[in-house]
N, C-alpha and C positions, 0 to 999 in steps of 0.2 A: 389465561392471563391477558389482560387488555393493556396495550401500550399506546400511549398518546405521544405523538411526535410533535416537536416544535416545527414551525414552517421551514426553518433552515435545515433541520434534520431530514425532513421530507424532500426538500430540494436536492440535498446531497445524495439521497438514495435514488431519486429519479435520474440524477446526473450519471451515477454509476450504471444504472440500467440502460441509459441512452448510449453509453459507450460500448454496450454489448458484452461487458465482462460477465454479467449474470443475466439469467432469463426471467427471474422473478424476485420479488421482495423477500420471499422466504430464503432464497439462495443467498441474498445479500446479508440477511440477518444471521444465517448459519456461518457464513464466512467471517462476519464481524465478531461473533461469539468465539469462534475458533481462534481468531487473532488475539482476543482478550485472554482466552485460556492459555495460549502459548506465552503471552507476555507475563502472565502471573504464575507460571510454573515455578515452584520453589527450586532454586539452584540453577536457573537458566543464566548462563554467564554471558550470553551475547547481548549486544546493545540493541535498543529499539531500532536503530538504523539498520543493523544487520538483519534483524527479523523483517523489517520493511523491505529490504532488498530481496530476501528470500521469497516473501509473499508476492512482490511485484514481478519477479522473474517467473514464478509459477503461473501467475495470472496472465502474463504476456504470452505464454506458451499455449497455443491452441492445440498442441499435440496431446496433451494430457487430459484425461477426464478429471472432474472435480475430485473424485476419490483418490485418483493417482496423484493429483497435485498435493492434497493434504497429507498423503502418505509420504511424499517426497519432502514436504516441509518438516514432518516429524523426523524423518531420517536425518535431514541436514541439521535440525535442532539437536538431535541426539549426538551427532558428530561434534557439534560445537560444545556441548556439555562434556563429552569425553575428552576433547582437546583441553578444555579448561581444567579438568581434573588431573590430566597427565602432563600438562605443559604444552607449549606450542609445537607444531609439527616441524620436522627438519626438512 
């Protein structure tokens, strides 16, 4: 599959890379696709802001590998879904 980026999209990817959050364009694309998948999971009760907070917290943590980060995001998303299904925590 060939993807053509608009200049603004390319600039944004380069900006992400320059901040050191990712080491390659491939990593940026994988992270972006994962974020889209997380946002489009049927039944996700969290707000986009909650998901953004989870993603930002994971990215800011240099202690986790990328696999560990995405696993953590999945666990926290599952917890949000479970909370929505059973009501707020006490």
